[in-house]
C-alpha positions in Angstrom: -2.4 9.7 -3.7 -5.8 9.4 -5.3 -6.7 10.5 -8.9 -8.6 13.5 -7.4 -5.5 14.6 -5.6 -3.4 14.3 -8.8 -5.9 16.3 -10.6 -5.8 19.0 -8.0 -1.9 18.9 -8.2 -2.1 19.3 -12.0 -4.6 22.2 -11.7 -2.5 24.0 -9.3 0.7 23.4 -11.3 -1.0 24.7 -14.5 -2.2 27.9 -12.8 -5.8 27.3 -13.5 -8.8 27.4 -11.3 -10.8 24.3 -10.7 -13.8 25.9 -12.6 -11.5 26.6 -15.7 -10.2 23.0 -15.6 -13.8 21.6 -15.4 -14.8 23.9 -18.3 -11.9 22.9 -20.4 -12.5 19.2 -19.7 -16.1 19.4 -20.4 -17.0 18.5 -16.8 -20.0 19.8 -15.0 -19.4 22.8 -12.6 -18.3 21.5 -9.2 -17.6 18.0 -10.5 -14.1 17.8 -9.1 -15.3 19.0 -5.6 -17.9 16.2 -5.7 -15.5 13.3 -6.5 -15.2 10.9 -3.7 -13.1 7.9 -4.7 -13.2 7.3 -8.5 -13.8 9.1 -11.7 -15.6 7.6 -14.6 -13.6 6.6 -17.7 -15.5 9.1 -20.0 -14.6 11.9 -17.6 -10.9 10.8 -17.5 -10.9 10.6 -21.3 -12.2 14.3 -21.5 -9.4 15.3 -19.1 -6.7 13.7 -21.1 -8.0 14.9 -24.4 -8.4 18.5 -23.0 -4.8 18.6 -21.7 -2.6 17.0 -24.3 0.5 17.6 -22.0 -0.8 15.7 -19.0 0.5 12.1 -18.6 -2.3 9.6 -18.4 0.1 7.1 -16.6 0.6 9.8 -14.0 -3.0 10.7 -13.7 -4.3 7.2 -13.4 -1.4 5.4 -11.5 0.7 8.2 -10.2 3.7 6.8 -12.2 6.2 8.8 -14.2 6.1 12.6 -14.7 3.0 14.7 -14.6 3.7 16.1 -18.1 4.1 14.2 -21.2 7.2 14.9 -23.5 5.1 14.8 -26.7 2.6 17.4 -27.3 4.6 20.0 -25.5 7.1 22.5 -26.5 10.1 24.2 -24.9 9.1 27.6 -23.3 11.3 30.2 -22.2 10.2 33.8 -21.3 12.8 36.4 -20.7 10.6 37.8 -17.8 11.0 34.4 -16.1 14.7 33.6 -16.8 17.5 34.2 -14.4 18.5 32.7 -11.1 15.1 32.7 -9.6 13.3 30.4 -12.0 15.9 29.3 -14.6 15.0 27.6 -17.9 11.6 26.1 -18.2 11.5 23.1 -20.6 8.5 20.8 -21.6 6.0 23.4 -20.6 2.9 24.0 -22.6 2.7 27.5 -24.1 -0.4 28.3 -22.3 1.3 28.0 -19.0 3.0 31.4 -19.5 0.4 33.1 -17.4 0.8 30.8 -14.6 4.5 31.1 -14.6 4.2 34.9 -14.7 2.0 34.6 -11.5 4.7 32.5 -9.9 7.4 34.9 -10.8 5.5 37.9 -9.4 4.8 35.8 -6.2 8.6 35.1 -5.9 9.4 38.7 -6.4 7.1 39.7 -3.5 8.6 37.0 -1.4 12.1 38.3 -2.1 11.0 41.7 -1.2 9.5 40.4 2.1 12.7 38.5 2.8 14.9 41.6 2.1 12.7 43.7 4.5 13.0 41.0 7.2 16.8 41.0 6.7 17.0 44.8 7.0 14.8 44.8 10.1 17.0 42.1 11.6 20.1 44.2 11.0 18.5 47.2 12.5 17.6 45.1 15.6 21.1 43.8 15.8 22.5 47.3 15.6 20.2 48.5 18.4 21.1 45.6 20.6 24.8 46.3 20.0 24.3 49.9 21.1 22.4 48.9 24.2 25.0 46.4 25.2 27.7 49.0 24.7 25.8 51.5 26.8 25.3 48.9 29.5 28.9 47.9 29.4 29.9 51.6 29.5 27.8 52.4 32.5 29.0 49.3 34.5 32.6 50.4 33.8 31.8 53.9 35.0 30.2 52.6 38.2 33.1 50.3 38.9 35.6 53.0 38.9 36.2 54.3 42.5 35.6 58.0 43.1 38.8 60.0 43.5 38.6 61.4 47.1 40.8 64.7 46.7 
Protein backbone atom coordinates (compact mmCIF):
# COMPACT_ATOMS: atom_id res chain seq x y z
CA UNK A 1 0.00 0.00 0.00
CA UNK A 2 1.37 3.43 -0.93
CA UNK A 3 1.66 6.40 1.43
CA UNK A 4 -1.26 8.08 -0.32
CA UNK A 5 -3.45 5.02 0.37
CA UNK A 6 -2.45 5.03 4.04
CA UNK A 7 -3.23 8.74 4.27
CA UNK A 8 -6.67 8.12 2.77
CA UNK A 9 -7.22 5.23 5.20
CA UNK A 10 -6.27 7.49 8.12
CA UNK A 11 -8.58 10.25 6.86
CA UNK A 12 -11.48 7.81 6.65
CA UNK A 13 -10.75 6.32 10.08
CA UNK A 14 -10.55 9.81 11.56
CA UNK A 15 -13.91 10.83 10.18
CA UNK A 16 -12.38 13.83 8.43
CA UNK A 17 -12.85 15.00 4.91
CA UNK A 18 -9.79 15.22 2.68
CA UNK A 19 -10.13 18.99 2.74
CA UNK A 20 -10.18 19.08 6.56
CA UNK A 21 -7.10 16.85 6.64
CA UNK A 22 -5.29 19.09 4.16
CA UNK A 23 -6.16 22.22 6.13
CA UNK A 24 -5.04 20.76 9.45
CA UNK A 25 -1.80 19.51 7.83
CA UNK A 26 -1.13 22.87 6.16
CA UNK A 27 -1.30 21.28 2.71
CA UNK A 28 -2.72 23.08 -0.27
CA UNK A 29 -6.29 22.38 -1.26
CA UNK A 30 -6.37 19.31 -3.52
CA UNK A 31 -2.82 18.23 -2.63
CA UNK A 32 -3.76 14.66 -1.64
CA UNK A 33 -5.73 14.17 -4.86
CA UNK A 34 -2.72 15.32 -6.90
CA UNK A 35 -0.21 12.97 -5.22
CA UNK A 36 1.00 10.36 -7.69
CA UNK A 37 3.79 8.34 -6.08
CA UNK A 38 5.65 10.14 -3.30
CA UNK A 39 5.18 12.96 -0.86
CA UNK A 40 7.88 15.43 0.09
CA UNK A 41 9.47 15.15 3.51
CA UNK A 42 8.26 18.64 4.45
CA UNK A 43 4.66 17.60 3.73
CA UNK A 44 5.05 14.37 5.69
CA UNK A 45 6.45 16.34 8.61
CA UNK A 46 3.40 18.64 8.49
CA UNK A 47 1.08 15.64 8.57
CA UNK A 48 2.81 13.93 11.50
CA UNK A 49 2.92 17.18 13.47
CA UNK A 50 -0.74 17.93 12.80
CA UNK A 51 -1.88 14.47 13.93
CA UNK A 52 0.10 13.51 17.02
CA UNK A 53 -1.76 10.20 17.26
CA UNK A 54 -0.70 9.09 13.75
CA UNK A 55 2.19 6.64 13.71
CA UNK A 56 5.00 7.81 11.42
CA UNK A 57 6.20 4.20 11.00
CA UNK A 58 2.78 3.16 9.79
CA UNK A 59 2.46 6.18 7.51
CA UNK A 60 5.91 5.83 5.91
CA UNK A 61 6.40 2.06 5.83
CA UNK A 62 3.03 0.54 6.63
CA UNK A 63 4.49 -1.09 9.75
CA UNK A 64 2.77 -1.36 13.10
CA UNK A 65 -0.44 0.26 14.15
CA UNK A 66 -1.99 3.31 12.50
CA UNK A 67 -2.30 5.08 15.85
CA UNK A 68 0.51 5.76 18.30
CA UNK A 69 0.08 4.91 21.94
CA UNK A 70 1.66 8.14 23.20
CA UNK A 71 -0.19 11.36 22.60
CA UNK A 72 -3.52 9.60 22.80
CA UNK A 73 -5.99 9.12 25.54
CA UNK A 74 -8.61 6.58 26.39
CA UNK A 75 -12.02 7.60 25.13
CA UNK A 76 -15.29 6.12 26.13
CA UNK A 77 -18.65 7.64 25.29
CA UNK A 78 -21.83 6.27 26.80
CA UNK A 79 -23.63 6.82 23.48
CA UNK A 80 -21.13 4.52 21.80
CA UNK A 81 -20.73 1.82 24.39
CA UNK A 82 -22.53 -1.48 24.47
CA UNK A 83 -22.40 -4.54 22.30
CA UNK A 84 -22.43 -2.61 19.06
CA UNK A 85 -19.14 -0.75 19.35
CA UNK A 86 -17.70 -1.76 22.69
CA UNK A 87 -14.91 0.08 24.45
CA UNK A 88 -12.68 2.40 22.52
CA UNK A 89 -9.18 2.82 23.75
CA UNK A 90 -6.30 4.75 22.31
CA UNK A 91 -8.57 7.08 20.41
CA UNK A 92 -7.92 10.77 20.21
CA UNK A 93 -10.61 12.90 21.84
CA UNK A 94 -11.43 14.72 18.60
CA UNK A 95 -12.58 11.41 17.08
CA UNK A 96 -15.80 11.58 19.10
CA UNK A 97 -17.72 13.10 16.22
CA UNK A 98 -16.51 10.42 13.82
CA UNK A 99 -17.47 7.72 16.28
CA UNK A 100 -20.93 9.25 16.70
CA UNK A 101 -21.36 9.17 12.91
CA UNK A 102 -20.31 5.51 12.82
CA UNK A 103 -22.68 4.70 15.66
CA UNK A 104 -25.57 6.40 13.85
CA UNK A 105 -24.72 4.52 10.65
CA UNK A 106 -24.71 1.23 12.54
CA UNK A 107 -28.08 2.08 14.09
CA UNK A 108 -29.51 2.71 10.62
CA UNK A 109 -28.04 -0.57 9.34
CA UNK A 110 -29.52 -2.41 12.32
CA UNK A 111 -32.93 -0.94 11.48
CA UNK A 112 -32.56 -2.00 7.84
CA UNK A 113 -31.55 -5.52 8.87
CA UNK A 114 -34.52 -5.78 11.23
CA UNK A 115 -36.85 -4.60 8.45
CA UNK A 116 -35.42 -7.23 6.10
CA UNK A 117 -35.81 -9.95 8.72
CA UNK A 118 -39.44 -8.94 9.31
CA UNK A 119 -40.09 -8.90 5.57
CA UNK A 120 -38.51 -12.36 5.26
CA UNK A 121 -40.74 -13.69 8.02
CA UNK A 122 -43.81 -12.25 6.29
CA UNK A 123 -42.77 -13.87 3.02
CA UNK A 124 -42.21 -17.20 4.78
CA UNK A 125 -45.67 -17.01 6.39
CA UNK A 126 -47.26 -16.27 3.02
CA UNK A 127 -45.43 -19.16 1.37
CA UNK A 128 -46.55 -21.47 4.18
CA UNK A 129 -50.18 -20.41 3.62
CA UNK A 130 -49.88 -20.89 -0.14
CA UNK A 131 -48.40 -24.36 0.29
CA UNK A 132 -51.10 -25.29 2.80
CA UNK A 133 -53.83 -24.14 0.40
CA UNK A 134 -52.22 -26.01 -2.48
CA UNK A 135 -51.93 -29.16 -0.38
CA UNK A 136 -55.52 -28.78 0.78
CA UNK A 137 -56.84 -28.35 -2.78
CA UNK A 138 -54.85 -31.38 -3.96
CA UNK A 139 -56.29 -33.49 -1.15
CA UNK A 140 -59.82 -32.33 -1.98
CA UNK A 141 -59.44 -33.21 -5.64
CA UNK A 142 -58.00 -36.65 -4.87
CA UNK A 143 -61.02 -37.71 -2.78
CA UNK A 144 -63.47 -39.58 -5.05
CA UNK A 145 -66.97 -38.24 -5.29
CA UNK A 146 -69.56 -40.23 -3.36
CA UNK A 147 -72.02 -41.51 -5.99
CA UNK A 148 -75.10 -41.86 -3.75
